[in-house]
N, C-alpha and C positions, 0 to 999 in steps of 0.2 A: 129628267133623269135624276134620281136621288144619289148623291155621292156621300158615302160614309167613310170616315177615316178609321181605319182599323188600329186598335191598340195591340201591339205585339204581345203584351203581358196580360191581356184580358183573357178570361176563361171563355170557352166556346159560347155559353149562353148568358154571358154577363152583359146586361144592358146599360148599367150605370158606369160609364167610362168617361174619362176626360173631366170636363168642368162639372158634369152631373154626378160624378162619383162622390159618395159621402166622405167627409173628412174623418180621419182616425183620431180619436181623442183618448188618451190613457187615463185621464182624470175626469170626473163629472164636472159639468159646467159650474155648479155652485161652489166647487172647491177651487178650481183654477179660473179666476175671473180676469186674467190678463188678456189683452187683445193680441191679435197676430203681430201687429207692429211692435208691441211691448216685448213679446217673446223674441222677435227677431233682433231688437235692440239689445236685449240682455245677452243673446247668443253672440252678437258681434262684439259686445263689450268684453265678454269672457275671452273671445279669440284675440282681441287686441291686447288684453292683459298677458296672455300666453306669448304672443309675439314679442312684447316688451321684455318679458323674462328671458326669452331665448336670445334676444339682442344683447341684453345686459350680460348674459353668460358668455356669449361670443366675445364681447369686448373684454371681459375679465380674463378669458383664456388667452386672447391675443396679448394682453398686457403681461400676463405671466410668462408667455413665450418670449416676449421681448426682454423681460427682466433676466430670464435664464440665459438668453443669448449674449446679453451684455456682461453678465457675470463671468462667463467662460472666456 
């Protein structure tokens, strides 16, 4: 018996689903030569930088609040 896993988002006649589905690329291969791991590392570095900025802003606001409370 052949057991096929259905993809709920696949169109009725779509055959290339799951691992066989072609990857979407918004740039031609000769323009974007980064590998998947390089793109992922870049994305994680940007996310880490944003987290650091938010953390710094929270610390700054906490310090401002403490200063205001001590002044009054």
